[in-house]
N, CA, C and O atoms as a MOPAC input file, in Angstrom:
PM7 MOZYME 1SCF
protein

 N     -2.61900 1     8.15200 1     0.28200 1
 C     -3.61400 1     7.19000 1    -0.13800 1
 C     -4.57500 1     6.94900 1     1.02300 1
 O     -4.15500 1     6.75700 1     2.16500 1
 N     -5.85700 1     6.96300 1     0.71600 1
 C     -6.85200 1     6.76600 1     1.76400 1
 C     -7.01000 1     5.28600 1     2.09000 1
 O     -6.70700 1     4.41400 1     1.27600 1
 N     -7.49400 1     5.02800 1     3.30000 1
 C     -7.74500 1     3.65900 1     3.71600 1
 C     -8.81800 1     3.01000 1     2.84700 1
 O     -8.77400 1     1.80200 1     2.61000 1
 N     -9.78700 1     3.80400 1     2.36700 1
 C    -10.84600 1     3.26400 1     1.51500 1
 C    -10.28100 1     2.71600 1     0.21100 1
 O    -10.68600 1     1.64300 1    -0.23800 1
 N     -9.36600 1     3.42900 1    -0.38900 1
 C     -8.75800 1     2.96800 1    -1.64300 1
 C     -7.93300 1     1.72100 1    -1.39700 1
 O     -7.97600 1     0.77900 1    -2.18900 1
 N     -7.18300 1     1.70600 1    -0.30900 1
 C     -6.38600 1     0.53100 1     0.03000 1
 C     -7.28400 1    -0.67600 1     0.27400 1
 O     -6.99400 1    -1.76800 1    -0.21600 1
 N     -8.36800 1    -0.49600 1     1.02300 1
 C     -9.30800 1    -1.59500 1     1.26900 1
 C     -9.92000 1    -2.09100 1    -0.02800 1
 O    -10.04500 1    -3.29900 1    -0.22700 1
 N    -10.30200 1    -1.18800 1    -0.90600 1
 C    -10.87700 1    -1.59200 1    -2.19100 1
 C     -9.84600 1    -2.34700 1    -3.01800 1
 O    -10.17600 1    -3.35700 1    -3.64000 1
 N     -8.61500 1    -1.87900 1    -3.03400 1
 C     -7.55800 1    -2.54300 1    -3.80200 1
 C     -7.33300 1    -3.96800 1    -3.32500 1
 O     -7.07700 1    -4.86100 1    -4.13200 1
 N     -7.42800 1    -4.18400 1    -2.02400 1
 C     -7.16700 1    -5.51100 1    -1.47200 1
 C     -8.41100 1    -6.39300 1    -1.49100 1
 O     -8.31700 1    -7.57500 1    -1.82200 1
 N     -9.56200 1    -5.84700 1    -1.14600 1
 C    -10.75800 1    -6.65500 1    -0.97200 1
 C    -11.72100 1    -6.64200 1    -2.15400 1
 O    -12.67200 1    -7.42300 1    -2.17900 1
 N    -11.49100 1    -5.77000 1    -3.13300 1
 C    -12.29100 1    -5.74100 1    -4.35300 1
 C    -11.40800 1    -5.27100 1    -5.51200 1
 O    -11.70900 1    -4.26800 1    -6.16000 1
 N    -10.31600 1    -6.00000 1    -5.77000 1
 C     -9.33400 1    -5.53000 1    -6.75200 1
 C     -9.88600 1    -5.34900 1    -8.16300 1
 O     -9.40400 1    -4.49500 1    -8.90800 1
 N    -10.87900 1    -6.13200 1    -8.53500 1
 C    -11.44000 1    -6.01000 1    -9.88800 1
 C    -12.07600 1    -4.63800 1   -10.09900 1
 O    -12.26800 1    -4.21300 1   -11.23800 1
 N    -12.39300 1    -3.96400 1    -9.03800 1
 C    -12.99300 1    -2.63400 1    -9.14700 1
 C    -11.95700 1    -1.56600 1    -9.52100 1
 O    -12.28600 1    -0.57700 1   -10.17800 1
 N    -10.70600 1    -1.77300 1    -9.09900 1
 C     -9.67000 1    -0.77700 1    -9.35900 1
 C     -8.68600 1    -1.17300 1   -10.45600 1
 O     -8.06900 1    -0.31100 1   -11.08200 1
 N     -8.54200 1    -2.46700 1   -10.68600 1
 C     -7.56000 1    -2.94300 1   -11.65600 1
 C     -8.27400 1    -3.66300 1   -12.80000 1
 O     -9.19700 1    -4.44600 1   -12.57800 1
 N     -7.82800 1    -3.38300 1   -14.02600 1
 C     -8.43800 1    -4.00000 1   -15.20400 1
 C     -8.02800 1    -5.45900 1   -15.35900 1
 O     -8.78500 1    -6.27300 1   -15.88800 1
 N     -6.82500 1    -5.78200 1   -14.89500 1
 C     -6.31800 1    -7.14800 1   -15.01000 1
 C     -5.23700 1    -7.36100 1   -13.95700 1
 O     -4.73400 1    -6.39600 1   -13.38100 1
 N     -4.87500 1    -8.62100 1   -13.70000 1
 C     -3.87000 1    -8.91700 1   -12.67400 1
 C     -2.51100 1    -8.26100 1   -12.92600 1
 O     -1.79700 1    -7.94200 1   -11.97600 1
 N     -2.15100 1    -8.06100 1   -14.17800 1
 C     -0.86600 1    -7.42400 1   -14.49000 1
 C     -0.80200 1    -6.01300 1   -13.91500 1
 O      0.27300 1    -5.55200 1   -13.53100 1
 N     -1.93000 1    -5.32700 1   -13.85200 1
 C     -1.94400 1    -3.97800 1   -13.27500 1
 C     -1.60200 1    -4.00400 1   -11.78700 1
 O     -1.03800 1    -3.04400 1   -11.26300 1
 N     -1.93600 1    -5.08300 1   -11.11500 1
 C     -1.56000 1    -5.20000 1    -9.70700 1
 C     -0.04800 1    -5.36700 1    -9.60700 1
 O      0.59500 1    -4.74000 1    -8.76600 1
 N      0.51300 1    -6.20800 1   -10.46000 1
 C      1.96600 1    -6.40700 1   -10.45100 1
 C      2.70800 1    -5.10600 1   -10.70400 1
 O      3.73000 1    -4.83500 1   -10.07300 1
 N      2.19500 1    -4.30100 1   -11.62500 1
 C      2.86300 1    -3.06500 1   -12.04400 1
 C      2.41600 1    -1.84700 1   -11.24900 1
 O      2.81900 1    -0.72500 1   -11.55800 1
 N      1.59900 1    -2.05100 1   -10.24100 1
 C      0.98700 1    -0.96700 1    -9.47700 1
 C      1.97900 1     0.13100 1    -9.10900 1
 O      2.95900 1    -0.10100 1    -8.40000 1
 N      1.69700 1     1.32600 1    -9.60800 1
 C      2.49000 1     2.49400 1    -9.21700 1
 C      1.59400 1     3.58500 1    -8.62500 1
 O      2.07600 1     4.51000 1    -7.97200 1
 N      0.30400 1     3.46700 1    -8.85800 1
 C     -0.63800 1     4.48600 1    -8.38600 1
 C     -0.93100 1     4.32700 1    -6.88800 1
 O     -0.83900 1     5.29200 1    -6.12900 1
 N     -1.28000 1     3.12200 1    -6.47200 1
 C     -1.66100 1     2.89000 1    -5.08200 1
 C     -0.43800 1     2.53100 1    -4.24100 1
 O     -0.40900 1     2.78000 1    -3.03600 1
 N      0.55700 1     1.95200 1    -4.87900 1
 C      1.80800 1     1.56400 1    -4.21700 1
 C      1.58900 1     0.49000 1    -3.15700 1
 O      1.98800 1     0.63900 1    -2.00200 1
 N      0.94300 1    -0.59900 1    -3.58100 1
 C      0.73700 1    -1.72900 1    -2.68700 1
 C      2.07200 1    -2.41100 1    -2.39700 1
 O      2.96000 1    -2.45300 1    -3.24800 1
 N      2.19700 1    -2.93600 1    -1.19700 1
 C      3.37900 1    -3.72700 1    -0.86300 1
 C      3.25400 1    -5.09500 1    -1.54500 1
 O      2.19300 1    -5.44700 1    -2.06100 1
 N      4.32400 1    -5.83700 1    -1.53900 1
 C      4.31000 1    -7.18600 1    -2.13500 1
 C      3.22100 1    -8.03900 1    -1.46400 1
 O      2.46700 1    -8.73100 1    -2.14800 1
 N      3.14200 1    -7.98700 1    -0.14800 1
 C      2.14600 1    -8.76200 1     0.59600 1
 C      0.72500 1    -8.31500 1     0.26300 1
 O     -0.17800 1    -9.14300 1     0.15100 1
 N      0.52800 1    -7.00800 1     0.10600 1
 C     -0.80100 1    -6.49700 1    -0.24800 1
 C     -1.19200 1    -6.93200 1    -1.66200 1
 O     -2.35800 1    -7.23200 1    -1.91600 1
 N     -0.23200 1    -6.96600 1    -2.57400 1
 C     -0.50800 1    -7.43400 1    -3.92900 1
 C     -0.92000 1    -8.90000 1    -3.91500 1
 O     -1.86200 1    -9.29300 1    -4.60300 1
 N     -0.20900 1    -9.70600 1    -3.12900 1
 C     -0.55400 1   -11.12600 1    -3.01900 1
 C     -1.96500 1   -11.27100 1    -2.45600 1
 O     -2.76500 1   -12.06000 1    -2.95900 1
 N     -2.25800 1   -10.52100 1    -1.43200 1
 C     -3.59800 1   -10.58000 1    -0.81600 1
 C     -4.67800 1   -10.16500 1    -1.80700 1
 O     -5.73100 1   -10.79900 1    -1.87600 1
 N     -4.42800 1    -9.10900 1    -2.57200 1
 C     -5.39900 1    -8.65000 1    -3.57000 1
 C     -5.63100 1    -9.71800 1    -4.63400 1
 O     -6.77100 1    -9.97900 1    -5.01900 1
 N     -4.55100 1   -10.33300 1    -5.10700 1
 C     -4.68900 1   -11.37600 1    -6.12800 1
 C     -5.41400 1   -12.59600 1    -5.57400 1
 O     -6.21500 1   -13.21200 1    -6.27700 1
 N     -5.14100 1   -12.94700 1    -4.33000 1
 C     -5.84300 1   -14.08600 1    -3.72000 1
 C     -7.31900 1   -13.77700 1    -3.53300 1
 O     -8.16400 1   -14.65500 1    -3.70800 1
 N     -7.63400 1   -12.54200 1    -3.18000 1
 C     -9.03300 1   -12.13500 1    -3.06200 1
 C     -9.72400 1   -12.23500 1    -4.41500 1
 O    -10.82900 1   -12.76700 1    -4.52000 1
 N     -9.06600 1   -11.71900 1    -5.44800 1
 C     -9.62800 1   -11.76000 1    -6.79700 1
 C     -9.84800 1   -13.21000 1    -7.21900 1
 O    -10.88000 1   -13.53600 1    -7.80500 1
 N     -8.88700 1   -14.07800 1    -6.92500 1
 C     -9.00200 1   -15.48800 1    -7.28400 1
 C    -10.16200 1   -16.14600 1    -6.53100 1
 O    -10.92300 1   -16.91600 1    -7.11700 1
 N    -10.29700 1   -15.85200 1    -5.25100 1
 C    -11.38900 1   -16.39800 1    -4.45500 1
 C    -12.74700 1   -15.95500 1    -5.01300 1
 O    -13.65600 1   -16.77000 1    -5.16700 1
 N    -12.87500 1   -14.67200 1    -5.31000 1
 C    -14.12400 1   -14.15800 1    -5.88800 1
 C    -14.43900 1   -14.83900 1    -7.21200 1
 O    -15.59200 1   -15.17000 1    -7.48900 1
 N    -13.41500 1   -15.04600 1    -8.02400 1
 C    -13.59600 1   -15.72500 1    -9.30100 1
 C    -14.03700 1   -17.16700 1    -9.08600 1
 O    -14.91100 1   -17.66000 1    -9.79800 1
 N    -13.43900 1   -17.84800 1    -8.11000 1
 C    -13.84100 1   -19.22000 1    -7.80800 1
 C    -15.30900 1   -19.28900 1    -7.40500 1
 O    -16.02800 1   -20.19600 1    -7.82500 1
 N    -15.74800 1   -18.34900 1    -6.60400 1
 C    -17.16300 1   -18.31900 1    -6.21400 1
 C    -18.06700 1   -18.13600 1    -7.42200 1
 O    -19.12100 1   -18.76400 1    -7.52600 1
 N    -17.63900 1   -17.26000 1    -8.33900 1
 C    -18.42500 1   -17.03100 1    -9.55100 1
 C    -18.46700 1   -18.28600 1   -10.41500 1
 O    -19.51500 1   -18.62000 1   -10.96900 1
 N    -17.34500 1   -18.98100 1   -10.53500 1
 C    -17.30400 1   -20.21000 1   -11.33400 1
 C    -18.18500 1   -21.29300 1   -10.73100 1
 O    -18.84400 1   -22.03900 1   -11.45500 1
 N    -18.19600 1   -21.38100 1    -9.40300 1
 C    -19.06100 1   -22.35400 1    -8.73400 1
 C    -20.52600 1   -22.01700 1    -9.00100 1
 O    -21.32800 1   -22.90900 1    -9.27800 1
 N    -20.87300 1   -20.74800 1    -8.92000 1
 C    -22.24800 1   -20.32400 1    -9.19100 1
 C    -22.64700 1   -20.66800 1   -10.62100 1
 O    -23.77100 1   -21.10100 1   -10.87200 1
 N    -21.71500 1   -20.47300 1   -11.55900 1
 C    -22.00700 1   -20.80600 1   -12.95200 1
 C    -22.24500 1   -22.30100 1   -13.10400 1
 O    -23.15000 1   -22.71600 1   -13.82800 1
 N    -21.43800 1   -23.11100 1   -12.42800 1
 C    -21.60500 1   -24.56400 1   -12.49800 1
 C    -22.95600 1   -24.98700 1   -11.95700 1
 O    -23.54500 1   -25.95700 1   -12.43200 1
 N    -23.43900 1   -24.27200 1   -10.98100 1
 C    -24.72800 1   -24.59300 1   -10.38000 1
 C    -25.87800 1   -23.85600 1   -11.07400 1
 O    -26.99900 1   -23.81700 1   -10.56800 1
 N    -25.58300 1   -23.27700 1   -12.23100 1
 C    -26.57600 1   -22.54300 1   -13.03100 1
 C    -27.22500 1   -21.39900 1   -12.27700 1
 O    -28.37600 1   -21.04700 1   -12.53700 1
 N    -26.49100 1   -20.82500 1   -11.35100 1
 C    -27.01700 1   -19.69200 1   -10.60700 1
 C    -26.68200 1   -18.38000 1   -11.29500 1
 O    -27.34800 1   -17.36700 1   -11.08000 1
 N    -25.64800 1   -18.40600 1   -12.12100 1
 C    -25.17500 1   -17.17400 1   -12.75000 1
 C    -24.34400 1   -17.58200 1   -13.95400 1
 O    -23.60100 1   -18.56000 1   -13.88200 1
 N    -24.45300 1   -16.86600 1   -15.03900 1
 C    -23.65900 1   -17.21300 1   -16.21400 1
 C    -23.11100 1   -15.95100 1   -16.85900 1
 O    -23.85100 1   -15.00100 1   -17.11300 1
 N    -21.78800 1   -15.94700 1   -17.12700 1
 C    -21.18000 1   -14.76800 1   -17.72500 1
 C    -20.31600 1   -15.06000 1   -18.93000 1
 O    -19.97700 1   -14.13400 1   -19.66700 1
 N    -19.94900 1   -16.28500 1   -19.16000 1
 C    -19.03100 1   -16.58600 1   -20.25200 1
 C    -17.74200 1   -17.14200 1   -19.69500 1
 O    -16.75500 1   -16.41900 1   -19.55700 1
 N    -17.74400 1   -18.42400 1   -19.37300 1
 C    -16.67000 1   -19.08300 1   -18.66200 1
 C    -15.29100 1   -18.97300 1   -19.27300 1
 O    -14.30700 1   -18.95500 1   -18.53400 1
 N    -15.17400 1   -18.89800 1   -20.58400 1
 C    -13.85000 1   -18.84700 1   -21.20400 1
 C    -13.07400 1   -17.62500 1   -20.72300 1
 O    -11.87300 1   -17.71500 1   -20.46900 1
 N    -13.73300 1   -16.51200 1   -20.60000 1
 C    -13.08500 1   -15.30700 1   -20.09200 1
 C    -12.62900 1   -15.51900 1   -18.65600 1
 O    -11.53800 1   -15.08800 1   -18.28200 1
 N    -13.45500 1   -16.17900 1   -17.84900 1
 C    -13.09600 1   -16.44600 1   -16.46400 1
 C    -11.89800 1   -17.37800 1   -16.37000 1
 O    -11.03800 1   -17.19000 1   -15.51000 1
 N    -11.82900 1   -18.36800 1   -17.22800 1
 C    -10.69200 1   -19.29300 1   -17.22700 1
 C     -9.40500 1   -18.54200 1   -17.57000 1
 O     -8.37300 1   -18.75900 1   -16.93500 1
 N     -9.45900 1   -17.67600 1   -18.55300 1
 C     -8.28400 1   -16.87600 1   -18.92400 1
 C     -7.88200 1   -15.94800 1   -17.78400 1
 O     -6.69400 1   -15.77800 1   -17.51200 1
 N     -8.86200 1   -15.34900 1   -17.11900 1
 C     -8.57800 1   -14.47600 1   -15.99000 1
 C     -7.92700 1   -15.26900 1   -14.86000 1
 O     -6.97500 1   -14.80100 1   -14.23500 1
 N     -8.43600 1   -16.45600 1   -14.60300 1
 C     -7.85400 1   -17.28400 1   -13.54900 1
 C     -6.39000 1   -17.60600 1   -13.85100 1
 O     -5.54900 1   -17.57800 1   -12.95300 1
 N     -6.09300 1   -17.90700 1   -15.09300 1
 C     -4.70800 1   -18.19400 1   -15.48300 1
 C     -3.81600 1   -16.97800 1   -15.24500 1
 O     -2.68200 1   -17.12000 1   -14.78700 1
 N     -4.31800 1   -15.79900 1   -15.55000 1
 C     -3.54000 1   -14.56700 1   -15.34300 1
 C     -3.32200 1   -14.29500 1   -13.85700 1
 O     -2.23400 1   -13.88500 1   -13.45200 1
 N     -4.34800 1   -14.52000 1   -13.05000 1
 C     -4.22000 1   -14.32000 1   -11.60900 1
 C     -3.17700 1   -15.27600 1   -11.03500 1
 O     -2.30200 1   -14.86900 1   -10.27000 1
 N     -3.27900 1   -16.55700 1   -11.41400 1
 C     -2.33700 1   -17.55000 1   -10.89900 1
 C     -0.91000 1   -17.27500 1   -11.36400 1
 O      0.03900 1   -17.50700 1   -10.61400 1
 N     -0.74900 1   -16.79100 1   -12.57500 1
 C      0.59000 1   -16.44400 1   -13.07600 1
 C      1.17100 1   -15.27100 1   -12.28300 1
 O      2.35800 1   -15.27000 1   -11.95600 1
 N      0.34100 1   -14.28000 1   -11.97700 1
 C      0.80400 1   -13.13000 1   -11.20000 1
 C      1.16300 1   -13.55700 1    -9.76800 1
 O      2.16100 1   -13.09900 1    -9.21200 1
 N      0.35600 1   -14.42500 1    -9.18800 1
 C      0.67200 1   -14.93000 1    -7.85700 1
 C      1.99100 1   -15.70500 1    -7.84900 1
 O      2.78700 1   -15.58800 1    -6.91700 1
 N      2.20700 1   -16.48600 1    -8.88600 1
 C      3.45100 1   -17.26000 1    -8.97900 1
 C      4.65900 1   -16.34000 1    -8.98300 1
 O      5.66900 1   -16.62700 1    -8.34000 1
 N      4.55500 1   -15.23400 1    -9.70800 1
 C      5.64400 1   -14.25500 1    -9.75500 1
 C      5.89200 1   -13.66200 1    -8.37200 1
 O      7.03600 1   -13.58000 1    -7.92500 1
 N      4.83100 1   -13.25200 1    -7.69900 1
 C      4.97700 1   -12.60700 1    -6.39100 1
 C      5.39400 1   -13.56100 1    -5.29000 1
 O      6.08600 1   -13.16800 1    -4.35100 1
 N      4.97400 1   -14.82000 1    -5.40100 1
 C      5.27300 1   -15.78000 1    -4.35100 1
 C      6.60000 1   -16.49800 1    -4.56200 1
 O      7.02500 1   -17.27200 1    -3.70500 1
 N      7.25100 1   -16.25400 1    -5.67900 1
 C      8.55300 1   -16.87700 1    -5.93500 1
 C      9.57100 1   -16.31500 1    -4.93800 1
 O      9.52500 1   -15.13600 1    -4.58800 1
 N     10.48100 1   -17.17100 1    -4.49000 1
 C     11.50000 1   -16.66800 1    -3.56600 1
 C     12.31700 1   -15.55000 1    -4.21400 1
 O     12.69900 1   -15.62500 1    -5.38200 1
 N     12.56600 1   -14.53700 1    -3.43500 1
 C     13.35700 1   -13.40900 1    -3.95700 1
 C     14.81800 1   -13.81900 1    -4.03700 1
 O     15.33100 1   -14.50500 1    -3.15300 1
 N     15.48000 1   -13.39300 1    -5.10300 1
 C     16.89600 1   -13.74500 1    -5.31400 1
 C     17.80300 1   -12.62900 1    -4.89300 1
 O     19.02300 1   -12.75100 1    -5.00000 1

């Protein structure tokens, strides 16, 4: 795996993954647990910026989809951040 793909997976996950569940199930890039958490947090941060822009009428895309995406990201993070048994 190239460093470019790894960087994209972590710093621009929406470009490589269709949804947060694909990060959880990642078999193609083989991200570590920590890398998956980082990718999901990056995706969540980017989404938060987009939601703020929408609130300020700077950009509009259809908030309901963003809310559903945020719920999926947070659910995936909860799974990864849960203590291992």
